[in-house]
C-alpha positions as a Markdown table, in Angstrom:
| # | Residue | x | y | z |
|---|---|---|---|---|
| 1 | Unk | 84.3 | 326.7 | 30.8 |
| 2 | Unk | 83.2 | 325.5 | 34.2 |
| 3 | Unk | 81.1 | 322.9 | 32.4 |
| 4 | Unk | 83.1 | 322.2 | 29.3 |
| 5 | Unk | 86.7 | 322.0 | 30.6 |
| 6 | Unk | 89.2 | 323.2 | 28.0 |
| 7 | Unk | 88.3 | 325.4 | 25.1 |
| 8 | Unk | 90.4 | 327.0 | 22.4 |
| 9 | Unk | 90.1 | 330.7 | 21.8 |
| 10 | Unk | 88.2 | 330.2 | 18.5 |
| 11 | Unk | 85.5 | 328.1 | 20.3 |
| 12 | Unk | 85.3 | 330.7 | 23.1 |
| 13 | Unk | 84.8 | 333.5 | 20.6 |
| 14 | Unk | 82.1 | 331.5 | 18.7 |
| 15 | Unk | 80.2 | 330.6 | 21.9 |
| 16 | Unk | 80.4 | 334.0 | 23.4 |
| 17 | Unk | 79.7 | 336.0 | 20.3 |
| 18 | Unk | 82.8 | 338.1 | 20.8 |
| 19 | Unk | 85.4 | 339.3 | 18.4 |
| 20 | Unk | 88.8 | 337.5 | 18.6 |
| 21 | Unk | 90.4 | 340.7 | 20.0 |
| 22 | Unk | 87.7 | 341.2 | 22.7 |
| 23 | Unk | 87.9 | 337.5 | 23.8 |
| 24 | Unk | 91.7 | 337.6 | 23.9 |
| 25 | Unk | 91.6 | 340.7 | 26.2 |
| 26 | Unk | 89.1 | 339.1 | 28.5 |
| 27 | Unk | 91.0 | 335.8 | 28.6 |
| 28 | Unk | 94.3 | 337.6 | 29.2 |
| 29 | Unk | 92.7 | 339.4 | 32.2 |
| 30 | Unk | 91.3 | 336.1 | 33.6 |
| 31 | Unk | 94.6 | 334.4 | 33.1 |
| 32 | Unk | 96.5 | 337.2 | 34.8 |
| 33 | Unk | 94.0 | 337.1 | 37.7 |
| 34 | Unk | 94.7 | 333.4 | 38.2 |
| 35 | Unk | 91.2 | 332.2 | 37.3 |
| 36 | Unk | 92.3 | 330.6 | 34.0 |
| 37 | Unk | 95.4 | 328.8 | 32.8 |
| 38 | Unk | 96.5 | 328.7 | 29.2 |
| 39 | Unk | 98.3 | 326.1 | 27.1 |
| 40 | Unk | 99.9 | 327.0 | 23.8 |
| 41 | Unk | 100.7 | 324.8 | 20.9 |
| 42 | Unk | 102.3 | 327.1 | 18.4 |
| 43 | Unk | 99.4 | 329.5 | 17.5 |
| 44 | Unk | 96.7 | 327.4 | 19.2 |
| 45 | Unk | 95.7 | 328.7 | 22.6 |
| 46 | Unk | 93.7 | 326.5 | 24.9 |
| 47 | Unk | 92.2 | 327.8 | 28.2 |
| 48 | Unk | 90.7 | 326.1 | 31.2 |
| 49 | Unk | 89.7 | 327.1 | 34.7 |
| 50 | Unk | 92.6 | 326.8 | 37.2 |
| 51 | Unk | 91.3 | 324.2 | 39.8 |
| 52 | Unk | 93.8 | 325.5 | 42.4 |
| 53 | Unk | 92.5 | 329.1 | 42.2 |
| 54 | Unk | 90.4 | 330.3 | 45.1 |
| 55 | Unk | 88.8 | 332.8 | 42.8 |
| 56 | Unk | 87.8 | 330.1 | 40.3 |
| 57 | Unk | 86.5 | 328.0 | 43.2 |
| 58 | Unk | 84.3 | 330.9 | 44.4 |
| 59 | Unk | 83.0 | 331.4 | 40.8 |
| 60 | Unk | 82.3 | 327.7 | 40.5 |
| 61 | Unk | 80.3 | 327.7 | 43.7 |
| 62 | Unk | 78.4 | 330.8 | 42.6 |
| 63 | Unk | 77.6 | 329.3 | 39.2 |
| 64 | Unk | 76.4 | 326.1 | 40.8 |
| 65 | Unk | 74.1 | 328.0 | 43.2 |
| 66 | Unk | 72.8 | 330.1 | 40.2 |
| 67 | Unk | 72.0 | 327.1 | 38.2 |
| 68 | Unk | 70.3 | 325.4 | 41.1 |
| 69 | Unk | 68.1 | 328.6 | 41.4 |
| 70 | Unk | 67.0 | 328.2 | 37.8 |
| 71 | Unk | 69.7 | 330.3 | 36.0 |
| 72 | Unk | 70.4 | 329.5 | 32.3 |
| 73 | Unk | 74.0 | 328.8 | 31.2 |
| 74 | Unk | 73.2 | 330.1 | 27.7 |
| 75 | Unk | 72.3 | 333.7 | 27.0 |
| 76 | Unk | 71.4 | 335.3 | 23.7 |
| 77 | Unk | 75.0 | 335.3 | 22.6 |
| 78 | Unk | 75.1 | 331.5 | 22.7 |
| 79 | Unk | 72.3 | 331.0 | 20.1 |
């Protein structure tokens, strides 16, 4: 989500290869931790990284360094 911006929970589950329940639990934890923010439109849930979060900022810096070192943003679950 650092690269894509906002994603709804269905797209997150598809890209991550997780069940809806597993993704929802992870997203709930990340939201409670202040890394993500959530918008709701009735049953539609949209998540994005909170740009004001120091934790999200640290993750973004780590991700940028990792990519620069040759890391891939797509693992086996993304195929």
